[in-house]
KOLNUTI-633540 format. One record per atom (N, C-alpha, C): x, y, z; atom name. Coordinates in nm, 3 decimals. Each point is the difference from the previous one (the first is absolute). Layout:
BEGIN
> X_Y_Z_CA
...
//
This chain:
BEGIN
> -1.407_-5.746_-3.305_N
> -0.090_0.044_0.103_CA
> -0.091_0.108_-0.059_C
> -0.128_-0.003_0.039_N
> -0.094_0.098_-0.051_CA
> -0.077_0.062_0.116_C
> -0.029_0.129_-0.013_N
> -0.080_0.069_0.100_CA
> -0.141_-0.059_0.004_C
> -0.057_-0.004_0.118_N
> -0.138_-0.045_0.016_CA
> -0.051_0.051_0.134_C
> -0.125_-0.021_0.026_N
> -0.060_0.030_0.130_CA
> -0.073_-0.124_0.046_C
> -0.022_-0.009_0.131_N
> -0.074_-0.116_0.051_CA
> -0.139_-0.011_-0.062_C
> -0.077_0.111_-0.009_N
> -0.131_-0.012_-0.065_CA
> 0.009_-0.044_-0.146_C
> 0.105_0.043_-0.070_N
> 0.014_-0.040_-0.141_CA
> 0.030_-0.150_-0.009_C
> 0.092_-0.048_0.081_N
> 0.032_-0.144_-0.002_CA
> -0.123_-0.082_0.036_C
> -0.073_0.043_0.101_N
> -0.120_-0.073_0.041_CA
> -0.103_-0.001_-0.112_C
> -0.016_0.112_-0.068_N
> -0.095_0.008_-0.111_CA
> 0.041_-0.092_-0.114_C
> 0.131_-0.006_-0.030_N
> 0.049_-0.087_-0.105_CA
> -0.022_-0.148_0.036_C
> 0.021_-0.034_0.126_N
> -0.027_-0.137_0.046_CA
> -0.149_-0.030_-0.009_C
> -0.085_0.098_0.034_N
> -0.144_-0.021_-0.011_CA
> -0.043_-0.027_-0.144_C
> 0.063_0.069_-0.094_N
> -0.032_-0.024_-0.141_CA
> 0.030_-0.146_-0.036_C
> 0.119_-0.048_0.039_N
> 0.036_-0.140_-0.028_CA
> -0.096_-0.095_0.071_C
> -0.033_0.033_0.124_N
> -0.093_-0.083_0.078_CA
> -0.134_-0.014_-0.072_C
> -0.044_0.108_-0.061_N
> -0.130_0.000_-0.067_CA
> 0.008_-0.049_-0.145_C
> 0.122_-0.022_-0.049_N
> 0.016_-0.048_-0.137_CA
> -0.023_0.106_-0.105_C
> 0.021_0.126_0.035_N
> -0.015_0.109_-0.097_CA
> 0.139_0.058_-0.032_C
> 0.017_0.060_-0.118_N
> 0.133_0.046_-0.039_CA
> 0.049_0.126_0.071_C
> -0.091_0.076_0.060_N
> 0.039_0.123_0.068_CA
> -0.109_0.042_0.098_C
> 0.035_0.094_0.087_N
> -0.097_0.061_0.092_CA
> 0.030_0.149_0.006_C
> -0.102_0.082_0.021_N
> 0.023_0.144_0.016_CA
> 0.032_0.036_0.145_C
> 0.075_0.109_0.014_N
> 0.031_0.055_0.133_CA
> 0.015_0.151_-0.016_C
> -0.070_0.076_0.079_N
> 0.002_0.144_-0.012_CA
> 0.110_0.066_0.083_C
> 0.041_-0.058_0.111_N
> 0.088_0.065_0.095_CA
> 0.138_0.038_-0.050_C
> 0.039_-0.047_-0.117_N
> 0.133_0.033_-0.053_CA
> 0.001_0.130_-0.081_C
> -0.118_0.050_-0.034_N
> -0.009_0.122_-0.080_CA
> 0.067_0.115_0.075_C
> 0.089_0.069_-0.070_N
> 0.071_0.114_0.059_CA
> 0.133_-0.036_0.064_C
> 0.033_-0.129_0.006_N
> 0.127_-0.039_0.062_CA
> 0.109_-0.010_-0.108_C
> 0.125_0.010_0.042_N
> 0.114_-0.012_-0.091_CA
> 0.024_-0.144_-0.042_C
> -0.058_-0.094_0.069_N
> 0.026_-0.141_-0.029_CA
> -0.042_-0.038_-0.142_C
> -0.103_0.066_-0.052_N
> -0.048_-0.033_-0.134_CA
> 0.104_0.027_-0.108_C
> 0.088_0.097_0.022_N
> 0.105_0.031_-0.098_CA
> 0.099_-0.115_-0.015_C
> 0.009_-0.086_0.100_N
> 0.096_-0.111_-0.002_CA
> -0.065_-0.136_-0.025_C
> -0.126_-0.001_-0.033_N
> -0.070_-0.126_-0.024_CA
> -0.073_0.005_-0.135_C
> 0.072_-0.023_-0.110_N
> -0.066_0.002_-0.131_CA
> -0.101_-0.114_-0.017_C
> 0.008_-0.102_0.086_N
> -0.095_-0.110_-0.008_CA
> -0.134_0.035_0.066_C
> -0.007_0.113_0.068_N
> -0.126_0.048_0.058_CA
> -0.056_0.105_-0.094_C
> -0.127_-0.007_-0.028_N
> -0.062_0.089_-0.098_CA
> -0.104_0.090_0.065_C
> 0.005_0.126_-0.032_N
> -0.102_0.095_0.045_CA
> -0.099_0.017_-0.114_C
> -0.128_-0.023_0.031_N
> -0.105_0.019_-0.100_CA
> -0.109_0.086_0.063_C
> -0.088_0.047_-0.083_N
> -0.116_0.073_0.048_CA
> -0.107_-0.104_0.037_C
> -0.061_0.015_0.114_N
> -0.105_-0.090_0.045_CA
> -0.107_-0.010_-0.108_C
> -0.020_-0.120_-0.058_N
> -0.098_-0.012_-0.108_CA
> -0.145_0.017_0.046_C
> -0.024_0.003_0.129_N
> -0.136_0.016_0.052_CA
> -0.031_0.143_0.040_C
> 0.098_0.088_-0.013_N
> -0.020_0.142_0.031_CA
> 0.000_0.078_-0.131_C
> -0.039_0.122_0.008_N
> -0.009_0.083_-0.120_CA
> 0.132_0.062_-0.043_C
> 0.110_-0.038_0.060_N
> 0.130_0.057_-0.034_CA
> 0.062_0.070_0.120_C
> 0.129_0.014_-0.004_N
> 0.070_0.069_0.107_CA
> 0.006_-0.078_0.131_C
> -0.009_-0.133_-0.008_N
> 0.002_-0.083_0.120_CA
> 0.102_-0.113_-0.020_C
> 0.130_0.029_0.018_N
> 0.102_-0.100_-0.027_CA
> 0.005_-0.111_0.106_C
> 0.034_-0.121_-0.046_N
> 0.027_-0.114_0.087_CA
> 0.124_-0.069_-0.055_C
> 0.069_-0.073_0.086_N
> 0.119_-0.075_-0.041_CA
> -0.040_-0.147_-0.016_C
> 0.042_-0.059_-0.111_N
> -0.021_-0.143_-0.022_CA
> 0.129_-0.072_0.035_C
> -0.011_-0.098_0.088_N
> 0.115_-0.078_0.045_CA
> -0.012_-0.142_-0.052_C
> 0.108_-0.056_-0.059_N
> -0.008_-0.137_-0.052_CA
> -0.007_-0.103_0.113_C
> -0.063_-0.111_-0.030_N
> -0.009_-0.110_0.096_CA
> 0.141_-0.048_0.037_C
> 0.017_-0.036_0.126_N
> 0.127_-0.052_0.050_CA
> -0.025_-0.140_0.053_C
> 0.058_-0.100_-0.068_N
> -0.016_-0.139_0.040_CA
> 0.137_-0.059_0.030_C
> 0.043_0.003_0.126_N
> 0.132_-0.053_0.035_CA
> 0.011_-0.149_-0.035_C
> 0.121_-0.043_-0.034_N
> 0.022_-0.143_-0.026_CA
> -0.032_-0.083_0.123_C
> 0.037_0.053_0.117_N
> -0.032_-0.070_0.124_CA
> -0.012_0.100_0.115_C
> -0.071_-0.041_0.102_N
> -0.014_0.078_0.123_CA
> 0.046_-0.087_0.115_C
> 0.068_0.062_0.096_N
> 0.042_-0.068_0.122_CA
> -0.068_0.070_0.117_C
> -0.072_-0.076_0.080_N
> -0.078_0.056_0.111_CA
> 0.027_-0.083_0.125_C
> 0.006_0.068_0.114_N
> 0.004_-0.071_0.127_CA
> -0.131_0.029_0.072_C
> -0.066_-0.102_0.048_N
> -0.131_0.015_0.063_CA
> -0.005_-0.074_0.133_C
> -0.105_0.026_0.074_N
> -0.016_-0.062_0.131_CA
> -0.028_-0.151_-0.011_C
> -0.087_-0.039_-0.092_N
> -0.034_-0.142_-0.007_CA
> -0.057_-0.040_-0.134_C
> 0.004_-0.130_-0.023_N
> -0.060_-0.063_-0.118_CA
> -0.065_-0.129_0.047_C
> -0.092_-0.049_-0.081_N
> -0.060_-0.129_0.033_CA
> 0.057_-0.106_-0.094_C
> -0.037_-0.124_0.024_N
> 0.054_-0.110_-0.081_CA
> -0.061_-0.005_-0.139_C
> -0.101_0.082_-0.025_N
> -0.060_0.010_-0.133_CA
> 0.078_0.097_-0.089_C
> 0.092_0.079_0.061_N
> 0.078_0.097_-0.076_CA
> -0.052_0.142_0.007_C
> -0.104_0.023_0.081_N
> -0.051_0.135_0.021_CA
> 0.089_0.072_0.100_C
> 0.015_0.130_-0.016_N
> 0.091_0.079_0.084_CA
> -0.077_0.115_0.065_C
> 0.014_0.013_0.132_N
> -0.066_0.108_0.073_CA
> 0.095_0.119_0.014_C
> -0.044_0.114_-0.051_N
> 0.077_0.125_0.006_CA
> -0.053_0.098_0.102_C
> -0.120_-0.023_0.048_N
> -0.061_0.098_0.089_CA
> -0.033_0.128_-0.076_C
> 0.038_0.113_0.058_N
> -0.034_0.128_-0.062_CA
> 0.098_0.045_-0.107_C
> 0.099_-0.079_-0.034_N
> 0.100_0.036_-0.102_CA
> -0.053_-0.032_-0.140_C
> -0.105_0.066_-0.040_N
> -0.068_-0.029_-0.126_CA
> 0.085_0.033_-0.122_C
> 0.100_0.089_0.015_N
> 0.087_0.030_-0.113_CA
> 0.075_-0.125_-0.045_C
> 0.025_-0.092_0.092_N
> 0.066_-0.126_-0.036_CA
> -0.090_-0.086_-0.087_C
> -0.131_0.007_0.022_N
> -0.094_-0.072_-0.085_CA
> 0.004_0.057_-0.141_C
> 0.004_0.131_-0.012_N
> 0.009_0.062_-0.132_CA
> 0.127_-0.046_-0.072_C
> 0.112_-0.002_0.071_N
> 0.126_-0.045_-0.058_CA
> -0.010_-0.145_-0.045_C
> -0.056_-0.086_0.085_N
> -0.014_-0.142_-0.034_CA
> -0.089_-0.019_-0.122_C
> -0.107_0.077_-0.009_N
> -0.090_-0.011_-0.115_CA
> 0.067_0.047_-0.128_C
> 0.089_0.099_0.010_N
> 0.065_0.057_-0.118_CA
> 0.120_-0.082_-0.046_C
> 0.067_-0.068_0.091_N
> 0.124_-0.071_-0.033_CA
> -0.027_-0.129_-0.078_C
> 0.100_-0.040_-0.078_N
> -0.011_-0.126_-0.074_CA
> 0.015_-0.120_0.092_C
> 0.077_0.016_0.109_N
> 0.017_-0.105_0.102_CA
> 0.020_0.068_0.134_C
> -0.054_-0.059_0.105_N
> 0.013_0.056_0.135_CA
> 0.047_-0.109_0.096_C
> 0.111_0.030_0.068_N
> 0.057_-0.091_0.099_CA
> -0.011_0.066_0.136_C
> -0.044_-0.078_0.099_N
> -0.029_0.056_0.131_CA
> 0.071_-0.081_0.109_C
> 0.063_0.073_0.093_N
> 0.048_-0.062_0.123_CA
> -0.098_0.039_0.109_C
> -0.020_-0.090_0.096_N
> -0.097_0.025_0.106_CA
> 0.056_-0.034_0.137_C
> -0.058_0.063_0.100_N
> 0.037_-0.026_0.139_CA
> -0.045_-0.138_0.045_C
> -0.118_-0.041_-0.044_N
> -0.055_-0.127_0.048_CA
> -0.107_-0.050_-0.097_C
> -0.036_-0.127_0.018_N
> -0.109_-0.061_-0.076_CA
> -0.126_0.000_0.085_C
> -0.112_0.024_-0.064_N
> -0.130_0.008_0.066_CA
> -0.074_-0.132_-0.022_C
> -0.057_-0.053_0.106_N
> -0.084_-0.119_-0.012_CA
> -0.134_0.042_-0.058_C
> -0.042_-0.063_-0.105_N
> -0.127_0.035_-0.063_CA
> 0.022_0.086_-0.124_C
> -0.109_0.033_-0.066_N
> 0.003_0.079_-0.122_CA
> -0.028_0.146_0.034_C
> 0.095_0.088_-0.028_N
> -0.014_0.142_0.031_CA
> -0.121_0.062_-0.069_C
> -0.033_-0.045_-0.118_N
> -0.113_0.058_-0.074_CA
> -0.135_-0.045_0.054_C
> -0.001_-0.104_0.082_N
> -0.126_-0.045_0.061_CA
> -0.024_0.063_0.136_C
> 0.095_0.077_0.049_N
> -0.014_0.069_0.130_CA
> -0.048_0.142_-0.025_C
> -0.119_0.031_0.045_N
> -0.064_0.131_-0.023_CA
> 0.087_0.116_0.044_C
> 0.077_-0.016_0.107_N
> 0.085_0.108_0.052_CA
> 0.128_0.017_-0.080_C
> 0.053_-0.109_-0.054_N
> 0.129_0.005_-0.068_CA
> -0.009_0.014_-0.152_C
> -0.111_-0.042_-0.058_N
> -0.015_0.001_-0.146_CA
> 0.024_0.138_-0.063_C
> -0.050_0.110_0.059_N
> 0.021_0.130_-0.066_CA
> 0.147_0.041_-0.014_C
> 0.086_-0.051_0.084_N
> 0.142_0.034_-0.007_CA
> 0.084_-0.109_-0.063_C
> -0.062_-0.087_-0.078_N
> 0.068_-0.116_-0.056_CA
> 0.012_0.008_-0.151_C
> 0.118_-0.038_-0.052_N
> 0.019_-0.016_-0.145_CA
> -0.026_-0.146_-0.033_C
> -0.081_-0.022_-0.100_N
> -0.031_-0.136_-0.043_CA
> 0.125_-0.069_-0.055_C
> 0.007_-0.129_0.020_N
> 0.111_-0.082_-0.050_CA
> 0.015_0.012_-0.152_C
> -0.104_0.042_-0.068_N
> 0.005_0.020_-0.145_CA
> 0.115_0.091_-0.040_C
> 0.033_0.097_0.086_N
> 0.103_0.099_-0.031_CA
> 0.136_-0.032_0.062_C
> 0.011_-0.113_0.067_N
> 0.124_-0.033_0.072_CA
> 0.073_-0.113_-0.071_C
> 0.129_0.022_-0.029_N
> 0.081_-0.099_-0.071_CA
> 0.076_-0.091_0.095_C
> 0.029_0.048_0.121_N
> 0.072_-0.081_0.096_CA
> 0.001_0.064_0.136_C
> 0.006_-0.084_0.104_N
> 0.001_0.046_0.139_CA
> 0.111_-0.072_0.074_C
> 0.070_0.074_0.087_N
> 0.102_-0.060_0.086_CA
> -0.018_0.053_0.141_C
> 0.015_-0.088_0.097_N
> -0.007_0.038_0.140_CA
> 0.131_0.070_0.038_C
> -0.009_0.122_0.053_N
> 0.119_0.078_0.038_CA
> -0.034_0.087_0.122_C
> -0.007_-0.061_0.120_N
> -0.031_0.078_0.120_CA
> 0.096_0.119_0.016_C
> -0.056_0.114_0.035_N
> 0.072_0.126_0.019_CA
> 0.071_0.044_-0.128_C
> -0.058_-0.037_-0.112_N
> 0.058_0.026_-0.130_CA
> 0.001_0.145_-0.045_C
> -0.072_0.087_0.067_N
> 0.001_0.141_-0.037_CA
> 0.104_0.080_0.077_C
> 0.057_-0.061_0.103_N
> 0.097_0.073_0.080_CA
> 0.116_0.049_-0.084_C
> 0.050_0.117_0.022_N
> -0.019_0.084_0.119_CA
> -0.117_0.099_-0.010_C
> -0.077_-0.002_-0.110_N
> -0.115_0.089_-0.007_CA
> -0.119_-0.064_0.069_C
> -0.103_0.078_0.023_N
> -0.118_-0.047_0.071_CA
> -0.092_-0.081_-0.091_C
> -0.083_-0.083_0.060_N
> -0.104_-0.072_-0.073_CA
> -0.130_0.012_0.077_C
> -0.091_0.078_-0.057_N
> -0.134_0.019_0.057_CA
> 0.005_0.003_0.152_C
> -0.079_-0.085_0.061_N
> -0.004_-0.008_0.146_CA
> 0.086_-0.114_0.053_C
> 0.086_-0.056_-0.086_N
> 0.083_-0.113_0.038_CA
> 0.120_0.044_0.083_C
> 0.075_0.097_-0.049_N
> 0.119_0.052_0.071_CA
> 0.036_0.136_-0.059_C
> 0.068_0.078_0.081_N
> 0.037_0.135_-0.039_CA
> 0.134_0.006_-0.071_C
> 0.035_0.120_-0.041_N
> 0.127_0.024_-0.068_CA
> 0.115_-0.011_0.100_C
> 0.113_-0.052_-0.044_N
> 0.121_-0.007_0.082_CA
> 0.089_0.117_-0.042_C
> -0.028_0.116_0.058_N
> 0.071_0.123_-0.038_CA
> 0.149_-0.009_0.028_C
> 0.039_-0.068_0.107_N
> 0.142_-0.016_0.032_CA
> 0.073_-0.079_-0.108_C
> -0.061_-0.106_-0.048_N
> 0.059_-0.082_-0.106_CA
> 0.018_0.083_-0.127_C
> -0.103_0.077_-0.035_N
> 0.007_0.082_-0.121_CA
> 0.106_0.109_0.014_C
> 0.009_0.063_0.116_N
> 0.102_0.104_0.022_CA
> 0.140_-0.059_-0.008_C
> 0.017_-0.119_0.057_N
> 0.131_-0.066_-0.005_CA
> 0.037_-0.034_-0.144_C
> -0.096_-0.047_-0.076_N
> 0.024_-0.029_-0.141_CA
> 0.038_0.127_-0.076_C
> -0.073_0.108_0.023_N
> 0.028_0.126_-0.070_CA
> 0.142_0.047_0.028_C
> 0.043_-0.013_0.123_N
> 0.138_0.038_0.034_CA
> 0.100_-0.091_-0.070_C
> -0.022_-0.130_0.002_N
> 0.093_-0.095_-0.061_CA
> 0.004_0.015_-0.152_C
> -0.114_0.028_-0.061_N
> -0.009_0.003_-0.147_CA
> 0.059_0.127_-0.061_C
> 0.055_0.088_0.082_N
> 0.066_0.120_-0.055_CA
> 0.127_-0.036_-0.075_C
> 0.056_-0.117_0.030_N
> 0.120_-0.045_-0.070_CA
> -0.025_-0.139_-0.056_C
> 0.072_-0.034_-0.105_N
> -0.012_-0.134_-0.060_CA
> 0.043_-0.107_0.100_C
> 0.105_0.028_0.078_N
> 0.048_-0.097_0.098_CA
> -0.105_-0.023_0.109_C
> -0.060_0.108_0.047_N
> -0.104_-0.012_0.101_CA
> -0.120_-0.078_-0.051_C
> -0.039_0.029_-0.123_N
> -0.113_-0.070_-0.060_CA
> 0.031_-0.149_-0.013_C
> 0.119_-0.035_-0.049_N
> 0.037_-0.140_-0.018_CA
> 0.006_-0.074_0.134_C
> 0.052_0.066_0.103_N
> 0.005_-0.062_0.133_CA
> -0.141_-0.026_0.052_C
> -0.088_0.095_-0.020_N
> -0.139_-0.014_0.043_CA
> -0.069_-0.112_-0.078_C
> 0.023_-0.004_-0.129_N
> -0.057_-0.104_-0.085_CA
> 0.047_-0.138_0.047_C
> 0.128_-0.012_0.029_N
> 0.055_-0.128_0.047_CA
> -0.065_-0.041_0.133_C
> -0.011_0.095_0.092_N
> -0.051_-0.033_0.133_CA
> -0.150_-0.032_-0.001_C
> -0.078_0.071_-0.079_N
> -0.145_-0.016_0.009_CA
> -0.064_-0.078_-0.114_C
> 0.075_-0.027_-0.107_N
> -0.059_-0.075_-0.111_CA
> 0.082_-0.125_-0.031_C
> 0.122_0.019_-0.042_N
> 0.083_-0.112_-0.045_CA
> 0.020_-0.104_0.109_C
> 0.042_0.041_0.120_N
> 0.025_-0.096_0.108_CA
> -0.128_-0.071_0.041_C
> -0.112_0.072_0.007_N
> -0.126_-0.063_0.038_CA
> -0.043_-0.101_-0.106_C
> 0.022_0.032_-0.127_N
> -0.036_-0.090_-0.109_CA
> 0.086_-0.127_0.009_C
> 0.128_0.017_0.024_N
> 0.089_-0.116_0.011_CA
> -0.037_-0.087_0.119_C
> -0.037_0.062_0.113_N
> -0.044_-0.077_0.117_CA
> -0.127_-0.077_-0.029_C
> -0.092_0.061_-0.074_N
> -0.127_-0.067_-0.033_CA
> 0.024_-0.120_-0.090_C
> 0.100_0.008_-0.087_N
> 0.028_-0.111_-0.091_CA
> 0.078_-0.113_0.067_C
> 0.067_0.031_0.111_N
> 0.083_-0.102_0.068_CA
> -0.082_-0.104_0.070_C
//
């Protein structure tokens, strides 16, 4: 495990998305995190006259990305809406697999209202229909978080026995029923 920050991870994904080996980020200067990340380099800004440090972060290209989205079309395009960070992840990853709530009739990229929130099929390796697939967390304007379910899980997961019982009830048994 390595220390990181959300802006650093996002910047590293952006580097991979753009096909460059690194990206600079200034917000880490002065933090203790740099002492634990020898793969991050502090240099002097080459466009300033000196005394202007920036951190260089290496590109991060995950082997695969898993995303759940509201919908996809039969062309393989996926609509994310305002979750643009998922587009960055899909662009940076070597393969992206997406589960969706539903299929959209028509081409999402040909719809003026939906195209800005859509990832092109070029970046998608596979799609599966999985209604309510983000539960118990929320999905955009589709459904809210199930706080009761999460609280119940947190209580059960305090012990190995509780976790295993929960796993059996909500995953294993449902999987076996689906296969029957």
